[in-house]
C-alpha positions as CSV (number, residue, x, y, z in Angstrom):
1,M,-219.5,189.2,42.0
2,V,-217.3,186.3,43.3
3,K,-220.0,185.0,45.7
4,A,-222.6,184.6,42.9
5,I,-220.3,182.4,40.8
6,A,-218.3,180.7,43.6
7,P,-219.5,177.1,43.2
8,M,-218.9,177.0,39.4
9,L,-215.8,179.0,39.7
10,R,-214.3,176.7,42.4
11,D,-215.1,173.6,40.4
12,F,-213.4,175.2,37.3
13,L,-210.4,176.3,39.2
14,Q,-209.8,173.0,41.0
15,K,-209.9,171.1,37.6
16,E,-207.9,173.7,35.7
17,S,-205.3,174.2,38.4
18,A,-204.6,170.4,38.7
19,G,-204.7,170.1,34.9
20,G,-202.1,172.9,34.7
21,I,-199.8,170.8,36.9
22,V,-200.2,167.8,34.6
23,L,-199.6,170.1,31.6
24,I,-196.3,171.2,33.1
25,F,-195.1,167.6,33.5
26,A,-196.2,166.8,29.9
27,A,-194.2,169.7,28.6
28,L,-191.1,168.7,30.6
29,L,-191.5,165.1,29.4
30,A,-191.7,166.3,25.8
31,L,-188.5,168.2,26.3
32,A,-186.8,165.3,27.9
33,V,-187.8,162.9,25.1
34,A,-186.9,165.3,22.4
35,N,-183.4,165.6,23.9
36,S,-182.8,161.9,24.3
37,P,-182.2,158.8,22.2
38,L,-186.0,158.6,21.9
39,L,-186.2,161.6,19.6
40,S,-186.6,159.6,16.4
41,A,-189.4,157.5,18.0
42,Y,-191.1,160.7,19.2
43,Q,-191.0,162.3,15.7
44,D,-191.9,159.1,13.8
45,G,-194.9,158.6,16.2
46,L,-196.3,162.1,15.6
47,A,-195.8,161.6,11.8
48,T,-197.8,158.4,11.8
49,P,-200.6,158.7,9.1
50,V,-204.1,158.3,10.5
51,V,-206.8,157.8,7.9
52,F,-210.6,157.9,8.4
53,G,-213.1,157.8,5.6
54,I,-216.7,157.0,4.6
55,G,-217.1,156.4,0.9
56,G,-215.4,159.2,-0.9
57,F,-215.2,161.4,2.1
58,V,-211.6,160.8,3.5
59,I,-209.5,162.6,6.1
60,D,-205.9,161.6,5.9
61,K,-203.6,163.4,8.3
62,P,-200.5,162.6,10.5
63,L,-201.2,162.0,14.1
64,L,-199.8,165.4,15.1
65,L,-202.5,167.1,13.0
66,W,-205.2,164.9,14.4
67,I,-204.2,166.1,17.8
68,N,-204.0,169.8,16.7
69,D,-207.1,169.8,14.5
70,G,-209.1,167.1,16.3
71,L,-208.4,166.9,20.0
72,M,-208.0,170.7,20.1
73,A,-211.5,171.1,18.6
74,V,-212.8,169.5,21.9
75,F,-210.8,172.1,23.8
76,F,-212.3,174.9,21.7
77,F,-215.8,173.4,22.2
78,L,-215.2,173.7,26.0
79,V,-213.9,177.2,25.6
80,G,-217.1,178.1,23.7
81,L,-219.3,176.7,26.4
82,E,-217.3,178.7,29.1
83,V,-217.5,181.9,27.0
84,K,-221.2,181.6,26.5
85,R,-221.8,181.0,30.2
86,E,-219.6,183.9,31.2
87,I,-221.4,186.2,28.8
88,F,-224.9,185.3,29.9
89,E,-224.5,184.8,33.6
90,G,-220.9,185.1,34.7
91,Q,-218.1,187.6,34.9
92,L,-218.8,189.1,31.5
93,S,-222.6,189.5,31.9
94,S,-222.5,193.2,32.8
95,W,-220.2,196.2,32.4
96,D,-219.4,196.4,36.1
97,K,-218.1,192.9,36.0
98,A,-216.5,192.9,32.6
99,S,-214.9,196.4,32.4
100,L,-211.7,195.7,34.2
101,P,-210.8,192.3,32.6
102,L,-212.0,193.5,29.2
103,I,-209.8,196.5,29.2
104,A,-206.8,194.5,30.7
105,A,-207.3,191.8,28.1
106,I,-207.4,194.1,25.2
107,G,-204.0,195.6,26.4
108,G,-202.7,192.1,27.0
109,M,-203.4,191.2,23.4
110,A,-202.4,194.4,21.7
111,I,-199.2,195.3,23.3
112,P,-197.5,191.9,22.9
113,A,-198.4,192.0,19.2
114,V,-196.9,195.5,18.8
115,I,-193.7,194.4,20.5
116,F,-193.4,191.3,18.2
117,L,-194.1,193.4,15.1
118,A,-191.5,196.0,16.2
119,L,-188.8,193.4,16.7
120,N,-189.6,191.6,13.4
121,A,-190.1,194.7,11.2
122,N,-187.1,193.7,9.2
123,S,-188.0,190.0,9.1
124,P,-191.0,189.7,6.7
125,E,-190.8,185.9,6.8
126,S,-191.7,186.1,10.6
127,I,-194.4,188.7,10.5
128,N,-197.2,186.1,10.3
129,G,-196.4,185.2,13.9
130,W,-197.6,188.5,15.4
131,A,-200.5,186.9,17.3
132,I,-198.4,184.2,19.0
133,P,-197.5,186.3,22.1
134,A,-201.0,187.7,22.5
135,A,-202.3,184.4,24.0
136,T,-202.6,183.3,27.6
137,D,-202.6,179.7,28.9
138,I,-205.2,179.7,31.7
139,A,-204.4,176.1,32.7
140,F,-200.7,176.7,33.1
141,A,-201.3,180.0,34.9
142,L,-203.8,178.5,37.3
143,G,-201.5,175.5,37.8
144,I,-198.8,178.0,39.1
145,L,-201.4,179.8,41.2
146,S,-202.4,176.5,42.8
147,L,-198.9,176.2,44.2
148,L,-199.7,179.1,46.5
149,G,-202.8,177.5,47.8
150,S,-205.6,179.4,49.6
151,R,-203.5,182.5,50.1
152,V,-204.5,183.6,46.6
153,P,-207.7,185.7,46.7
154,V,-210.6,184.2,44.8
155,A,-211.2,187.6,43.2
156,L,-207.7,187.5,41.8
157,K,-208.3,184.1,40.3
158,A,-211.6,185.3,38.9
159,L,-209.9,188.3,37.3
160,L,-207.3,186.1,35.7
161,L,-210.0,183.7,34.5
162,A,-212.0,186.6,32.9
163,I,-209.0,188.0,31.2
164,A,-208.1,184.5,29.8
165,V,-211.7,184.0,28.6
166,I,-211.6,187.4,26.8
167,D,-208.2,186.5,25.5
168,D,-209.6,183.2,24.1
169,I,-212.4,185.2,22.3
170,G,-209.7,187.3,20.7
171,A,-207.7,184.2,19.7
172,I,-210.7,182.7,18.2
173,A,-211.4,185.8,16.1
174,I,-207.7,186.0,15.1
175,I,-207.7,182.4,14.0
176,A,-210.9,182.9,11.9
177,L,-209.8,186.1,10.3
178,F,-206.0,185.5,9.7
179,Y,-205.2,181.8,9.9
180,S,-207.7,180.1,7.7
181,G,-206.8,178.7,4.2
182,E,-208.5,178.8,0.9
183,L,-212.2,178.1,1.2
184,D,-214.2,175.2,-0.2
185,T,-217.6,176.8,-0.4
186,G,-219.4,173.5,-0.9
187,M,-218.0,172.0,2.4
188,L,-218.5,175.3,4.1
189,G,-222.2,175.3,3.0
190,L,-222.6,171.8,4.4
191,A,-221.1,173.0,7.7
192,A,-223.5,175.9,7.7
193,I,-226.5,173.5,7.2
194,V,-225.4,171.5,10.2
195,F,-224.9,174.6,12.2
196,V,-228.5,175.7,11.4
197,A,-229.7,172.3,12.5
198,M,-227.9,172.7,15.8
199,L,-229.4,176.1,16.3
200,A,-232.8,174.6,15.7
201,I,-232.4,171.9,18.3
202,G,-230.9,174.5,20.7
203,R,-233.9,176.8,20.3
204,A,-236.1,173.8,20.9
205,K,-234.3,173.3,24.2
206,V,-233.5,169.6,23.4
207,Q,-232.1,168.3,26.7
208,S,-230.2,165.3,25.5
209,T,-226.5,166.0,24.7
210,I,-226.3,163.3,22.1
211,P,-227.7,165.3,19.1
212,Y,-225.3,168.1,19.9
213,I,-222.3,165.8,20.1
214,L,-223.1,164.0,16.8
215,L,-223.9,167.1,14.9
216,A,-220.8,168.9,16.3
217,I,-218.6,166.0,15.0
218,L,-220.3,166.2,11.6
219,M,-219.8,170.0,11.4
220,W,-216.1,169.6,12.5
221,A,-215.5,167.2,9.5
222,F,-217.1,169.6,7.0
223,V,-215.2,172.6,8.5
224,L,-211.9,170.7,8.4
225,K,-212.5,170.1,4.6
226,S,-213.7,173.7,4.0
227,G,-210.3,175.5,4.7
228,V,-211.6,177.3,7.8
229,H,-209.6,176.0,10.8
230,A,-211.4,173.0,12.1
231,T,-211.2,174.1,15.8
232,L,-213.5,177.0,15.1
233,A,-216.3,174.3,14.6
234,G,-216.0,173.5,18.2
235,V,-216.7,177.2,19.2
236,A,-219.6,177.5,16.7
237,A,-221.1,174.2,18.0
238,A,-220.8,175.4,21.6
239,M,-222.7,178.6,20.8
240,T,-225.8,176.5,19.9
241,V,-226.0,174.6,23.2
242,P,-228.8,176.1,25.3
243,L,-227.9,177.6,28.7
244,D,-230.4,177.0,31.5
245,A,-230.1,179.8,34.0
246,K,-232.6,178.1,36.4
247,S,-230.8,174.7,36.5
248,D,-227.3,173.3,36.9
249,H,-228.3,170.3,34.7
250,G,-229.0,171.8,31.3
251,P,-227.1,170.6,28.2
252,L,-224.5,173.4,28.5
253,E,-223.8,172.8,32.2
254,T,-223.8,169.0,31.7
255,M,-221.3,169.0,28.9
256,E,-219.1,171.7,30.5
257,H,-218.9,169.7,33.7
258,A,-218.3,166.4,31.8
259,L,-215.7,167.7,29.5
260,H,-213.6,169.7,32.0
261,P,-211.6,166.7,33.4
262,W,-211.1,165.2,29.9
263,V,-209.7,168.4,28.5
264,A,-207.7,169.4,31.6
265,F,-206.1,165.9,32.2
266,L,-206.0,164.4,28.7
267,V,-206.5,166.8,25.7
268,I,-204.3,169.7,26.8
269,P,-201.5,167.5,28.2
270,I,-201.5,165.4,25.0
271,F,-201.2,168.7,23.0
272,G,-198.4,169.9,25.2
273,F,-196.5,166.6,24.9
274,A,-196.9,166.6,21.1
275,N,-196.0,170.2,20.6
276,A,-193.4,171.1,23.3
277,G,-190.7,168.8,22.2
278,V,-187.8,170.9,20.8
279,T,-184.3,169.6,20.4
280,L,-181.8,171.7,22.4
281,F,-178.6,169.9,21.1
282,G,-176.2,172.4,19.6
283,L,-178.6,175.3,20.5
284,S,-176.6,178.4,21.4
285,P,-177.9,181.2,23.6
286,S,-177.8,183.5,20.5
287,A,-180.7,181.5,19.0
288,L,-183.0,183.2,21.4
289,L,-181.8,186.6,20.2
290,E,-183.2,185.9,16.7
291,P,-186.1,188.2,15.8
292,L,-188.8,185.4,15.9
293,P,-188.2,183.8,19.3
294,L,-187.1,187.1,20.8
295,G,-190.3,188.8,19.6
296,I,-192.4,186.0,21.1
297,A,-190.5,185.9,24.4
298,L,-190.4,189.7,25.0
299,G,-194.0,190.1,23.6
300,L,-195.1,187.7,26.4
301,L,-192.8,189.0,29.2
302,I,-192.9,192.7,28.6
303,G,-196.0,193.1,26.5
304,K,-198.4,191.3,28.9
305,Q,-197.1,193.4,31.9
306,I,-197.5,196.6,30.0
307,G,-200.8,195.6,28.5
308,I,-202.6,194.0,31.4
309,F,-201.2,195.9,34.3
310,G,-200.9,199.2,32.5
311,F,-204.3,199.1,30.9
312,A,-205.9,198.0,34.2
313,F,-204.2,200.7,36.2
314,A,-205.2,203.3,33.7
315,A,-208.8,202.0,33.6
316,V,-209.1,202.2,37.4
317,K,-207.6,205.7,37.6
318,L,-209.8,207.0,34.9
319,G,-212.9,205.6,36.6
320,L,-213.7,203.2,33.9
321,A,-213.4,200.1,36.2
322,K,-212.9,199.2,39.8
323,L,-210.3,197.0,41.4
324,P,-211.8,194.3,43.6
325,E,-211.5,195.2,47.3
326,E,-209.5,192.1,48.3
327,V,-206.9,192.6,45.5
328,N,-203.9,195.0,45.4
329,W,-201.8,196.3,42.6
330,A,-198.8,194.2,43.5
331,Q,-201.0,191.2,43.0
332,V,-202.3,192.4,39.7
333,H,-198.8,193.0,38.5
334,A,-197.8,189.5,39.5
335,M,-200.9,188.1,37.8
336,S,-200.0,190.0,34.6
337,L,-196.8,187.9,34.5
338,L,-198.7,184.7,35.0
339,A,-200.9,185.7,32.1
340,A,-197.7,185.9,30.1
341,I,-197.6,182.1,30.1
342,G,-198.7,181.6,26.5
343,F,-197.9,177.9,26.2
344,T,-200.9,176.0,24.8
345,M,-202.5,178.7,22.7
346,S,-199.2,180.3,21.6
347,L,-197.9,177.0,20.3
348,F,-201.3,176.4,18.6
349,I,-201.2,179.7,16.8
350,G,-197.5,179.2,16.0
351,N,-198.4,175.9,14.2
352,L,-201.0,177.9,12.2
353,A,-198.7,180.7,11.4
354,F,-195.7,178.8,10.1
355,A,-195.0,175.6,8.1
356,S,-191.2,175.2,8.1
357,P,-189.7,173.1,10.9
358,E,-187.1,175.7,11.6
359,Q,-189.7,178.4,12.2
360,I,-191.8,176.0,14.3
361,D,-188.7,175.3,16.5
362,A,-188.0,179.0,16.8
363,V,-191.6,179.5,18.0
364,K,-191.2,176.7,20.6
365,I,-188.0,178.3,21.9
366,G,-189.6,181.7,22.2
367,V,-192.8,180.4,23.8
368,L,-191.0,178.0,26.2
369,S,-188.4,180.6,27.3
370,G,-190.9,183.4,27.6
371,S,-193.5,181.3,29.5
372,T,-190.9,179.7,31.8
373,I,-189.5,183.1,32.9
374,A,-193.0,184.5,33.3
375,A,-194.1,181.5,35.4
376,L,-191.1,181.8,37.7
377,A,-191.2,185.6,38.0
378,G,-195.0,185.7,38.5
379,Y,-194.8,183.0,41.2
380,L,-192.1,184.8,43.1
381,L,-193.7,188.2,42.9
382,L,-197.1,186.9,43.8
383,K,-195.7,185.0,46.8
384,R,-194.2,188.2,48.1
385,A,-197.5,190.2,47.4
386,L,-199.7,187.7,49.3
387,P,-200.3,187.8,53.0
388,L,-198.5,185.2,55.1
389,E,-200.7,182.3,56.2
390,D,-199.9,183.0,59.8
391,Q,-200.8,186.6,59.5
392,G,-204.1,185.7,57.8
393,A,-204.8,183.3,60.7
394,D,-204.0,185.9,63.3
395,E,-206.3,188.4,61.6
396,A,-209.1,185.8,61.4
397,V,-208.7,185.1,65.1
398,A,-208.6,188.8,65.9
399,N,-211.8,189.4,63.8
400,G,-213.5,186.6,65.5
401,T,-212.6,188.0,68.9
402,K,-214.0,191.4,68.0
403,G,-217.1,189.8,66.6
404,G,-217.7,188.0,69.9
């Protein structure tokens, strides 16, 4: 499984891991700015109105929403491309490949939501945030993994990637079903017409990427005005881009390769910087014990471990899936903690779930605390679960001697 996708996987992991490190610095910078004399400039900058219009068609939003609705649509477009490739020729292309990550991802989405709902059962104003701890930030998680270098088995990285891809599919469905507003059927109809046009050029195997890009931007504008969350236009557009299994230079492969560095090193760090800034002045430890942030933090920390590790263990023991040969259960447990880093997608869903600044700040506290503890604990556990580099070198020498 791993050998067949190794070149594409290595390219993805290299960009995503490095992007994860950049994202970490962006988040830390946002926290530093939000707790400094620059706070007012930070908030005023994000509140700056940005207007774009053609005739009577006008989009008027503050800069923060252009980032969350516009730049993140590019992120979701890339996610859509990756999902399509994985389904048709990657780790989700057969039951043998997809069974373990699919079952683990389902547990990793369901159990965190259950824990959140249990802790917020008496807080009806917070219930809408049930999906926040269900998310996984693959860039952040791979960024932590990259700190351990080549000691991490490629199969473990592939398993984490597959779980994150399925998690993204679940997040997309959740956003579409639960976090869209009132519908403007006229705008939605225009978006549908553009989507059909994109399907047509995709079926015609048009190789130039320009028509897909122009029509995707047009569909995004219509979807934004329709009430459906605009980032879903990115996913829908990606599904129309043709995949050429016989070439690495088809439209999907070309756009995926071109977008990866922009998303990893620009889009996601900008989103992280714009959304991670929370003021800690006067914040007491008891604030974390409020139902909303506590539900998010424990949903991520406990829910992901029970969901991903527990469901994966049960699936293997019941014969529904197989554990990769080069991966052990201690590594899977550590990986489940790294998958508890919800950061980007959790903050994104939190912005959709709540409108009040107080609730948004509570979401940030829950996400940042849960993700930080998960990152540290996952790193330390995985470091202990991996073979020492010297041992690996000795084994390689021994194997080489035997082979000779």
